[in-house]
C-alpha positions as CSV (number, residue, x, y, z in Angstrom):
1,M,306.0,-33.3,116.7
2,S,306.5,-37.0,115.7
3,V,303.8,-39.5,115.1
4,Q,304.2,-43.1,116.1
5,I,302.3,-45.2,113.6
6,P,301.1,-48.6,115.0
7,D,302.3,-51.7,113.3
8,K,299.2,-52.8,111.5
9,A,298.2,-53.1,107.8
10,L,295.0,-51.2,107.6
11,F,293.6,-48.2,109.5
12,R,290.0,-47.0,109.9
13,V,289.2,-43.4,109.2
14,D,288.9,-42.6,112.9
15,E,292.3,-44.1,113.6
16,V,293.9,-42.0,110.9
17,A,292.2,-38.9,112.1
18,A,293.4,-39.5,115.7
19,L,297.0,-40.1,114.5
20,C,296.9,-36.9,112.4
21,A,295.0,-34.8,114.9
22,V,292.3,-33.9,112.4
23,H,288.5,-34.6,112.2
24,P,287.5,-37.9,110.5
25,D,285.7,-35.8,107.8
26,T,289.1,-34.3,106.9
27,V,290.5,-37.8,106.3
28,R,287.5,-38.7,104.1
29,R,288.1,-35.5,102.1
30,W,291.8,-36.4,101.7
31,T,290.7,-39.8,100.3
32,K,288.2,-38.2,97.9
33,E,290.7,-35.6,96.7
34,G,293.4,-38.2,96.2
35,K,295.8,-36.8,98.9
36,L,295.5,-40.1,100.8
37,A,295.2,-43.5,99.0
38,S,292.5,-45.7,100.4
39,L,290.5,-48.9,99.9
40,I,286.8,-48.9,99.8
41,L,285.3,-52.0,101.5
42,P,281.8,-53.3,101.1
43,K,279.2,-51.0,102.6
44,G,281.4,-48.0,101.7
45,R,283.8,-48.4,104.6
46,I,287.2,-46.7,104.0
47,R,290.5,-48.2,105.0
48,V,293.9,-46.7,104.7
49,A,297.0,-48.9,104.2
50,R,299.9,-48.2,106.5
51,E,302.1,-47.4,103.5
52,A,299.7,-44.7,102.4
53,L,299.7,-43.1,105.9
54,V,303.5,-43.2,106.0
55,A,303.6,-41.6,102.5
56,L,301.3,-38.8,103.7
57,L,303.4,-38.1,106.7
58,A,306.6,-38.2,104.7
59,A,305.2,-35.6,102.3
60,E,304.9,-33.1,105.1
61,P,307.0,-30.0,104.3
62,D,308.6,-29.6,107.7
63,G,309.7,-33.3,107.7
64,D,308.8,-33.6,111.4
65,G,306.1,-36.2,111.0
66,S,303.1,-33.9,111.7
67,I,300.6,-33.1,109.1
68,K,299.0,-30.0,110.7
69,F,299.5,-28.2,107.4
70,L,296.8,-30.4,105.9
71,G,294.3,-30.1,108.8
72,G,291.4,-27.8,108.4
73,R,291.8,-27.3,104.6
């Protein structure tokens, strides 16, 4: 399964979750655990840089662009 990442600089938590087929709470947990680099904006909003998302997908052990191995943990 390959993920097509839109060409934009920053992604909201719900956008990352949709791309990775996980719940938004999972994305929030990844940011808190340091698995996914993020920016914290005023009012606590989280944004993920495209480069951080690409790095997360590249770290996937099967190398197929999916991150199902991270989902649900």
